C-alpha positions as MATLAB code, in Angstrom:
seq = 'MTRPVALVLVSHSARLAEGARELAAQMAPDVLILAAGGDGGGGLGTSFDLVESALVEATAEGRSAVVLTDLGSAVLTTESVVEMLDEDVAARVHLADAPFVEAAVAAGVTAAGGAPVGEVLGAAVAAGAGFPHTGAADTAPAGEPEIPTPHVAGDQAAVITAQVVVRNPMGLHARPAAVLARMMAGFDAQVQVDGVNAASVLELMQLGATQGRTLEVSASGPQARVAVDAFVGAVEEGFGEV';
ca = [
      17.583  -57.603  -35.795;
      19.351  -55.543  -38.690;
      22.376  -53.813  -36.987;
      23.307  -50.171  -37.504;
      25.403  -49.000  -40.860;
      28.780  -47.547  -39.868;
      30.578  -45.057  -41.687;
      34.327  -44.381  -42.471;
      35.725  -41.038  -43.763;
      38.683  -41.402  -45.833;
      40.900  -38.186  -46.505;
      44.263  -37.004  -47.127;
      43.903  -35.176  -44.164;
      43.473  -35.881  -40.728;
      42.026  -32.356  -40.053;
      39.311  -32.804  -42.922;
      38.435  -36.316  -41.982;
      38.163  -35.348  -38.346;
      35.986  -31.853  -39.475;
      33.654  -34.184  -41.444;
      33.412  -36.881  -38.967;
      32.245  -34.170  -36.109;
      29.820  -32.566  -38.908;
      28.295  -35.615  -39.814;
      28.124  -36.679  -35.910;
      26.291  -33.738  -34.667;
      23.625  -34.903  -37.220;
      23.745  -38.454  -36.338;
      24.790  -38.929  -33.047;
      24.104  -42.906  -32.775;
      25.924  -43.563  -35.499;
      29.552  -45.009  -35.452;
      31.445  -42.630  -37.440;
      35.265  -42.964  -37.781;
      38.003  -40.654  -39.487;
      40.812  -42.426  -41.024;
      42.944  -39.106  -42.502;
      46.522  -38.182  -43.092;
      49.270  -40.313  -43.998;
      49.485  -41.436  -40.181;
      52.833  -39.223  -39.616;
      50.943  -35.924  -39.115;
      51.644  -35.096  -43.137;
      48.714  -35.169  -46.132;
      48.417  -38.452  -47.743;
      46.719  -41.745  -47.092;
      47.351  -44.535  -44.752;
      46.820  -48.159  -45.119;
      46.928  -48.475  -41.473;
      44.661  -46.152  -40.176;
      42.107  -47.329  -43.177;
      42.635  -50.951  -41.910;
      42.031  -50.202  -38.504;
      38.982  -47.765  -39.226;
      37.586  -50.481  -41.290;
      37.681  -53.167  -38.830;
      35.851  -51.294  -35.884;
      33.018  -50.100  -38.057;
      32.476  -53.698  -39.518;
      32.883  -55.349  -35.868;
      29.422  -57.090  -34.193;
      28.390  -57.732  -37.864;
      27.975  -54.166  -39.154;
      28.022  -52.994  -42.600;
      30.328  -49.593  -43.218;
      29.926  -47.345  -45.827;
      33.180  -45.516  -47.061;
      33.414  -42.102  -48.042;
      37.009  -40.851  -49.934;
      38.260  -37.375  -50.550;
      40.162  -38.253  -53.679;
      40.890  -41.195  -56.034;
      44.155  -42.173  -54.349;
      41.880  -42.583  -50.905;
      40.130  -44.830  -53.051;
      42.975  -46.995  -53.744;
      44.143  -47.012  -50.379;
      40.773  -48.178  -49.333;
      40.799  -50.888  -51.677;
      43.886  -52.181  -51.208;
      42.664  -52.619  -47.692;
      39.251  -54.183  -48.445;
      41.594  -57.072  -50.423;
      43.057  -57.983  -47.715;
      39.770  -58.260  -45.421;
      38.189  -61.857  -44.818;
      35.837  -62.211  -47.396;
      32.760  -62.048  -45.358;
      33.776  -58.571  -43.501;
      34.881  -57.309  -47.389;
      31.362  -58.303  -48.471;
      29.982  -55.585  -45.528;
      32.442  -52.699  -46.944;
      30.662  -50.500  -49.598;
      32.945  -47.670  -51.306;
      30.503  -44.523  -52.223;
      31.253  -42.344  -55.457;
      29.881  -39.177  -53.496;
      30.931  -35.809  -52.403;
      32.754  -35.847  -49.161;
      30.811  -33.919  -46.600;
      27.780  -33.750  -47.979;
      27.312  -37.574  -48.381;
      28.753  -38.211  -44.841;
      25.897  -35.842  -43.314;
      22.959  -37.486  -45.795;
      24.564  -41.124  -45.218;
      24.865  -40.344  -41.477;
      21.132  -39.172  -40.954;
      20.054  -42.402  -43.039;
      21.942  -44.635  -40.923;
      20.697  -42.988  -37.784;
      16.899  -43.555  -38.866;
      18.086  -47.460  -38.886;
      17.708  -47.971  -42.750;
      19.825  -50.635  -44.125;
      23.497  -50.731  -46.100;
      21.539  -50.308  -49.454;
      20.033  -47.055  -48.644;
      22.455  -45.297  -46.406;
      24.812  -45.728  -49.538;
      22.240  -44.653  -51.816;
      21.722  -41.627  -49.380;
      25.274  -40.972  -49.833;
      25.214  -41.264  -53.588;
      21.928  -38.882  -54.010;
      24.154  -36.346  -52.065;
      26.243  -36.165  -55.024;
      23.480  -35.024  -57.504;
      25.276  -31.874  -59.684;
      28.552  -32.646  -57.742;
      31.730  -33.751  -59.986;
      33.312  -36.229  -58.198;
      35.910  -39.195  -57.972;
      35.051  -43.048  -59.206;
      34.893  -45.372  -56.426;
      34.443  -49.506  -56.779;
      30.872  -49.774  -55.227;
      27.920  -47.207  -55.625;
      24.011  -46.744  -55.588;
      22.318  -46.416  -58.423;
      22.040  -42.457  -58.836;
      19.145  -40.562  -57.216;
      18.019  -41.153  -53.666;
      16.803  -44.232  -52.849;
      12.773  -44.734  -53.865;
      10.701  -45.479  -50.765;
       8.619  -48.146  -51.466;
       4.642  -47.487  -51.267;
       3.012  -49.591  -48.760;
      -0.223  -51.519  -49.471;
      -2.984  -49.606  -47.436;
      -6.753  -49.698  -47.762;
      -9.369  -47.354  -47.129;
      -8.775  -43.971  -45.946;
      -4.796  -45.174  -45.253;
      -4.421  -44.462  -48.822;
      -5.425  -40.533  -48.287;
      -3.096  -37.514  -48.297;
      -3.123  -35.734  -45.229;
      -1.844  -32.102  -45.344;
      -0.993  -29.608  -43.180;
       0.715  -25.977  -42.769;
       3.346  -24.953  -40.492;
       5.353  -21.558  -40.119;
       8.974  -21.713  -39.160;
       9.303  -20.177  -36.019;
      13.292  -20.751  -35.011;
      15.298  -17.629  -36.070;
      17.708  -19.751  -37.898;
      14.983  -21.301  -39.905;
      15.755  -25.116  -40.913;
      19.622  -25.180  -40.822;
      21.614  -28.422  -40.598;
      20.847  -29.665  -36.914;
      16.402  -29.204  -37.047;
      16.710  -30.465  -40.661;
      18.855  -33.309  -39.577;
      16.099  -33.511  -36.749;
      13.035  -33.704  -38.885;
      15.089  -36.264  -41.339;
      15.534  -38.724  -38.738;
      12.317  -38.154  -37.380;
      10.048  -38.751  -40.823;
      12.256  -41.670  -41.845;
      11.182  -43.248  -38.533;
       7.385  -43.415  -39.695;
       5.796  -45.884  -42.243;
       4.629  -43.180  -44.298;
       5.644  -40.764  -47.352;
       6.060  -37.700  -46.391;
       6.739  -34.262  -48.493;
       7.672  -30.919  -47.521;
       7.357  -28.218  -50.219;
       7.266  -30.904  -52.707;
      10.697  -32.497  -51.389;
      11.105  -35.862  -49.423;
      10.985  -34.881  -45.832;
      13.545  -37.895  -44.738;
      16.367  -36.328  -46.667;
      18.212  -33.937  -44.551;
      19.841  -32.235  -47.788;
      16.712  -31.499  -49.349;
      15.161  -30.225  -46.199;
      18.124  -27.825  -46.247;
      17.946  -26.748  -49.683;
      14.440  -25.278  -48.982;
      16.187  -22.637  -47.920;
      13.385  -22.243  -45.090;
      13.934  -19.355  -43.006;
      11.971  -17.740  -40.044;
       8.495  -16.940  -41.345;
       8.083  -19.381  -43.978;
       4.942  -21.565  -44.294;
       5.619  -24.662  -44.997;
       2.907  -27.619  -46.390;
       3.347  -30.839  -45.201;
       1.825  -33.829  -47.138;
       1.904  -37.455  -46.126;
       0.586  -40.720  -47.139;
       0.469  -44.465  -45.737;
      -0.237  -46.152  -42.564;
       0.960  -43.569  -40.507;
       0.356  -40.680  -42.638;
      -1.351  -38.391  -39.496;
       0.846  -39.159  -37.260;
       3.657  -38.317  -39.214;
       2.320  -34.803  -40.089;
       1.541  -34.326  -36.643;
       5.165  -34.958  -35.599;
       6.515  -32.766  -38.527;
       4.249  -29.866  -37.310;
       4.808  -30.507  -33.631;
       8.340  -30.225  -33.622;
       8.766  -26.955  -36.204;
       6.225  -25.264  -34.202;
       8.408  -26.264  -30.845;
      11.213  -24.212  -32.596;
      13.880  -27.004  -31.968;
      14.961  -25.365  -28.439;
      15.783  -22.392  -30.332;
      12.935  -19.789  -29.462;
];
């Protein structure tokens, strides 16, 4: 059984790291997300000891860890820690070249869906499209990981479509988008909503879907019908906000 992927957020500010951790945890409550911010003494900076402690916890029980950093020297501190880890542990640590907050949310939601570390890392990097950010040691190819097309036959290859009206007053803001993205990632289907990947929390949020908007959802693959029905049902229920 594949173990879940953990996230480590390394920032020069303890408040920034904890705030990003809190936000990502709201979207991915079942994912281990650790903050390693500040110099360890209440000031700005990065701490070797804090990063080491976070990485040891993140990689316990065989987990892999994706690390997000806010500035270049945070990358250097993390790299220094990784060099001191046992080889088998260091091999499970992956630094993402990605924007700190957006990538924390995107990677967290992807990890919550049970994705392997390569997809979690890819989701973090894809969150950086159009954002300037610092370099890091280990990155995935640009763009969101491509969802493989299943080999299906007969009517399984058909595209299932439906429309649904957004009912909740705040529309597809962060929490509903995360709920939908986690849900869609769990189906053996390729699902799109108004042309974007329904398993991507950031792409759903970027739709700017407000109350009253009609969304068109389409899916293909073995579980296309159940995925579309689940999406429509979730939106119609209003995410507990109506």
